[in-house]
N, C-alpha and C positions, 0 to 999 in steps of 0.2 A: 901274206899275213893271214893267219888263222885266228879268229876271235870267237870265243865261246861267250854267248850272251844269255844270262839267266835273270829271273825275277822271282820274287815271292818264295824265298826258301822256306820261310816260316819254321825255322828251328828244326828242320827235318834232315838229320845227318845221313840217314839211309838213302834219301834221294840224291844227295850230293855224290854218292858213289857211282852214279850212272854217267857222269860227265866224261868227255874224252880225256885221255891221259896226256895227250900231246896237243899243245896250242901255244900261240905266241902271247895272247892276252886274254884275260877274263874280265868281262864287264857285268856288273850286277845292278839291276834296275829297282832296287829297294825291297823293303820288307824282309829283312834277315830274320826277324824274331816274331814271337807270339804264335799261338795255336799249337806249335810243336814242342817236343820234349827236350830239345838240345839248343837252346838259345846261345849259351856260352860258346859251344863248338861252332855254331854258324857265324858268330861275330869274329871269332879267331880265324876261321877259314877265310872270311872276306879280308881281314887285315893282312893275312899272309899271302893270299893268292891273287887278289883282284887289283887291277891297275885303274879301274874306274868303278866307283860305287856312288849311286845317288840315294838320297834319303826317301824312304817310304813313310806312309802314315803310321805304321806300327813301330818303325825305327824312331820316328819323332816322338811317339807316345812313350816308348821305353826310355828314351834319352831325356825327355823333358817332363814326363808325368802328365802330359795332356791327353785328352780324349782322342782315340784314333778315329772316331766318327764312323764306326762300322754300321752296316745295315742292321735293321731290327733283328733279323734272324741270326746274325752272328754276334750281336752285341754282348750277350751273356758269356759266350765263349771267349771273346776278346778281353772282357773284364777279368775273368777268372785266370786265364793264361797270362794276362798282363801282370797280375800280382805275382804269379810264379816267376815270370821273367825278371821282374824287378828284384826279386829275392835272391837270384843267382848271379846276376851280372855285377861286376865290380864298378866302382865309380869311373875308372878309366874307360871301361867298355861302354858305359852309358854316355860318357863324353864323346867317344868316337861316333856313336850313333847320332848324337845331338848335333855334331859339327859336320856331318856329311852334307855335301852340296845338294840343293834342290834340283839343279839342272847341270848338264855337262855337255860340252861340244868337243868333237874330235874330227880330224881329217885323216883318212887312211887311203893311200894310193889315189888321191884326188877326189875321193868320195867324202862328202860332209855328213857327219852323224850328229843328231841331237838326241840326248837321252834324258828321260824323266820317269818318275814313277807312275803318275796318273795322266795328266795332260800338260802341255806346255804352259797354258794359262793358269792352271791350278794343279801344280805338281804333286800335291799331297793327297787330295781328297776326291776330285771329280771322277765319277764313275761314267766312263764313256765306252759303251759296248762297240763291237766291231762294225755294226751297220749304222751307227749314229751319224746323222747329218752334220753333227758338230765337228767331226774330223776335218771337214772341208775348211772351216775357218781356222781350226787349230793348226793345220798344216801350213796354211798361208802365213801364219804368224811367226814362223821360224825360217831362218835361212839354212836349209839342210836338204840333202838328197834323201836321207833316210831318217825317219823319226822313230825312235825306240821308246816303247811304253810298256807298262805292266799293269798292276792293280786289279784288273778284272779277272785274272786267272784264266782267261780265255785266249788261246793262241790264234793269231790271224796275221795275214799279210793283206794290205789293201792299198791300191794305187789311187792317189788323189792328184790328178794332173801329172806333173813330172816327179812328184814325190812318192816315196813308199813308206807307209806306216806299218810297223812290225811290232807285234806283241808276242814274245816267246812263250807265253803261258806261264803257269806256275810250276816251279820245280818241286815244291814241297807240299802243296795243297791244291792240286788241279781241280777245276770245276767244269770241265768240258765233258763229263760223263764217263771218263775212263780213269782208273787209278794208275796213271802213268806219269812219271816225271817229265816235264816239258822244258825244252830249251831251244836255242837257235845257234847256228854256226855261220859266221861270215868267213868264206874261204875262196880265194882266187877270184874275187869280184862278184860273187853271188852269195845270197843269204838263203839258208834253208831252215825250216822248222823240223824239230825232231822230238820224239817222245820214246821213253824206254820204261819197261817194267822194272820195278825195284822191290825190295822186300818189305811190302806194306805192313805185313803182320808184325814185323819187328818194331816198326814205328808205333803200331797200335798197342803192342805190349808195353812199350815205354809210356805211352799216353795213359794206359790203364793203371800205371804205377805212380802217376803224378798226384800231388796233394790237391785234387780237384773234386768237386761234387760229382757223384755217379752219373747224373744226367749230362753234365758237360763232357765227361769222359766218353759216354755213349755217342753223343753228337759228333764230337771230334773224330771218333773212330769210324763212324758212318760216312763222314765226308771223305776220309782217307780211302776207305774201302770202295766207295761208289763213285768217287770223283765228282761229287756234288752233294748238296744238302738234301737228304731224302724228303719227299713230299710229306707234309704234315708235321715236320719237325719244328 
């Protein structure tokens, strides 16, 4: 069984192009929309391709109109792109996002997986970085061999006792310091993290054409190009 695992697409169609062509299943750990220029395409990609999708805070926001509760440095970008996302998604697409589950469990070849966007106890909002002590309690709280998470846009694998916590990183808006689309692949009983170069400048071009304030366009473009929010932004 080959499973491609992605998170935080953030409406980036170009980043989707790096994914492997052949796989058995595609799992998405939330945040299909906002920040990027192609929310409609990202939602339709998930509806057509994914066998597992959990709801992220931006999906919840787009589907229900609620605050995505972003950090202060990303709040203005989230608000501006949220309005754009709302203007292009249909009612059915918003309903799809609104009704996505907060958590999902699967068993593959005897291995138990637990999937959520943020943390098992707070699947929408809690920001739990790779080295946080909180992962010890979070892992104990679920019956799984592998805990899959997203939200931080930081790829990592961390062993907690007998459990493995895996964040594939962000496919569409990486924040680990490199402008590469990140994802993970489960294949033959092992899980590997991957990252690939994609046509960032094409995504930047699309962002620059969005009906957004110039400062927001510049900030979004800088995040895409640098793989993080530049200092002083």
